[in-house]
C-alpha positions as CSV (number, residue, x, y, z in Angstrom):
1,M,3.0,-74.1,9.1
2,Q,5.1,-76.0,11.5
3,P,3.7,-79.0,13.5
4,V,3.2,-78.5,17.2
5,M,3.1,-82.2,18.0
6,S,5.5,-85.0,17.2
7,V,4.8,-88.6,16.0
8,A,5.4,-89.8,19.5
9,E,3.1,-87.2,21.1
10,I,0.2,-87.9,18.7
11,S,0.7,-91.7,19.1
12,E,0.6,-91.4,22.9
13,F,-2.5,-89.2,22.6
14,L,-4.3,-91.6,20.4
15,D,-3.4,-94.6,22.6
16,R,-4.8,-92.7,25.6
17,E,-7.9,-91.1,24.1
18,F,-8.9,-93.6,21.4
19,P,-7.6,-97.1,22.5
20,Q,-10.4,-98.7,20.4
21,I,-8.4,-98.1,17.2
22,H,-6.1,-101.0,18.4
23,A,-9.0,-103.3,19.3
24,G,-8.1,-105.8,16.5
25,G,-4.3,-105.4,17.1
26,R,-1.9,-102.5,16.4
27,V,-2.5,-102.0,12.7
28,Y,-2.2,-98.2,12.4
29,A,1.0,-96.3,12.7
30,I,2.1,-92.8,12.1
31,D,5.1,-92.8,9.8
32,A,5.9,-89.1,9.6
33,I,4.7,-85.6,10.4
34,S,6.1,-82.6,8.5
35,P,4.8,-79.1,7.9
36,G,1.3,-79.4,6.6
37,E,1.5,-83.1,6.1
38,A,1.1,-86.5,7.9
39,V,1.8,-90.0,6.7
40,V,-0.2,-92.8,8.3
41,R,0.1,-96.5,7.6
42,L,-2.5,-99.3,7.8
43,S,-0.9,-102.8,8.1
44,A,-4.0,-104.5,6.7
45,N,-4.6,-108.0,7.9
46,E,-7.4,-110.6,7.4
47,M,-10.0,-108.5,9.2
48,H,-9.4,-105.7,6.6
49,L,-9.9,-107.8,3.5
50,R,-13.1,-108.4,1.6
51,P,-13.9,-111.4,-0.6
52,G,-11.4,-111.6,-3.5
53,G,-8.5,-110.6,-1.2
54,T,-8.7,-106.8,-1.6
55,V,-8.5,-104.2,1.2
56,S,-12.1,-103.1,2.0
57,G,-13.5,-99.7,1.4
58,P,-14.4,-99.1,5.1
59,S,-10.7,-99.9,6.0
60,M,-9.5,-97.3,3.5
61,M,-12.1,-94.8,4.8
62,A,-10.9,-95.3,8.4
63,L,-7.3,-94.8,7.3
64,A,-8.2,-91.6,5.5
65,D,-10.2,-90.3,8.5
66,L,-7.4,-91.1,10.9
67,A,-4.7,-89.5,8.7
68,A,-6.8,-86.4,8.5
69,Y,-7.2,-86.3,12.3
70,V,-3.4,-86.9,12.7
71,V,-2.4,-84.0,10.4
72,I,-4.9,-81.7,12.1
73,L,-3.7,-82.6,15.6
74,A,-0.1,-82.3,14.6
75,H,-0.8,-78.6,13.8
76,I,-3.3,-77.5,16.5
77,G,-2.3,-79.7,19.4
78,P,-4.1,-82.4,21.4
79,V,-7.8,-81.4,20.8
80,A,-9.9,-84.6,21.3
81,L,-13.1,-82.9,20.2
82,A,-12.0,-82.0,16.7
83,V,-14.6,-84.1,14.7
84,T,-15.2,-85.1,11.1
85,T,-18.0,-83.2,9.5
86,N,-17.5,-84.6,6.0
87,L,-15.5,-87.4,4.4
88,N,-15.5,-88.0,0.6
89,I,-13.6,-90.8,-0.9
90,N,-13.0,-92.0,-4.4
91,F,-11.8,-95.6,-4.9
92,L,-9.6,-95.6,-7.9
93,R,-8.6,-99.2,-8.2
94,K,-8.3,-102.4,-6.3
95,P,-5.6,-102.4,-3.6
96,E,-3.5,-105.4,-3.2
97,P,-3.4,-107.0,0.3
98,G,-0.7,-105.5,2.5
99,D,0.3,-102.1,3.9
100,L,-1.5,-99.0,2.6
101,V,0.0,-95.6,3.2
102,A,-2.0,-92.4,3.4
103,T,-0.3,-89.2,2.7
104,C,-2.6,-86.4,4.1
105,K,-2.1,-82.7,3.5
106,L,-3.8,-79.7,5.2
107,L,-5.5,-77.6,2.5
108,K,-7.0,-75.2,5.0
109,L,-6.6,-74.8,8.8
110,G,-9.0,-72.1,10.0
111,K,-10.4,-71.1,13.4
112,R,-13.4,-73.4,13.1
113,L,-12.8,-75.7,10.1
114,A,-9.9,-77.8,8.8
115,V,-9.9,-79.3,5.3
116,T,-7.5,-82.1,4.3
117,E,-6.7,-84.1,1.2
118,C,-5.4,-87.7,1.4
119,G,-3.9,-90.0,-1.2
120,I,-3.8,-93.6,-0.3
121,G,-1.5,-96.1,-2.0
122,G,0.3,-99.3,-1.6
123,E,3.8,-99.2,-0.1
124,G,6.3,-98.0,-2.6
125,E,3.6,-97.6,-5.3
126,E,3.3,-94.3,-7.2
127,E,-0.4,-94.5,-8.1
128,Y,-3.1,-94.1,-5.6
129,V,-5.8,-96.7,-4.9
130,A,-8.0,-94.1,-3.3
131,H,-8.2,-90.3,-2.9
132,A,-10.1,-88.6,0.0
133,T,-11.0,-85.2,1.2
134,A,-12.1,-84.5,4.8
135,T,-13.5,-81.5,6.7
136,Y,-13.2,-81.3,10.4
137,S,-14.9,-79.0,12.9
138,V,-12.3,-77.6,15.3
139,P,-13.4,-76.4,18.7
140,P,-12.4,-73.0,19.9
141,R,-8.8,-72.9,20.9
């Protein structure tokens, strides 16, 4: 399945429709879009850390949710009302401070539901720090 939106088009859409994701500074970036996949980065800063210096669970959940939204939009077009109906995340080990990269794949893209799988890891690291699945409700197109 080929993407219908580019990195630039999705970034522009998010800036216009969801400016609140940049409220604490521009920390999210779309690194790549390819058939069935999106790569989204969180440049974690002090507001994303919990005591002990690790990236917080809510920050990783937000990254997984955003990456799922991005991969879905990349393949269906700019549909603001696609919404999360389920997000499940497993925290596998403590992430170090710094950039986290979510590689999110479409498992299913149906008429009404989209299902994704996301692996989250530190930049350049092979092992994941978290793994998430998400289901989105997609409005009629």
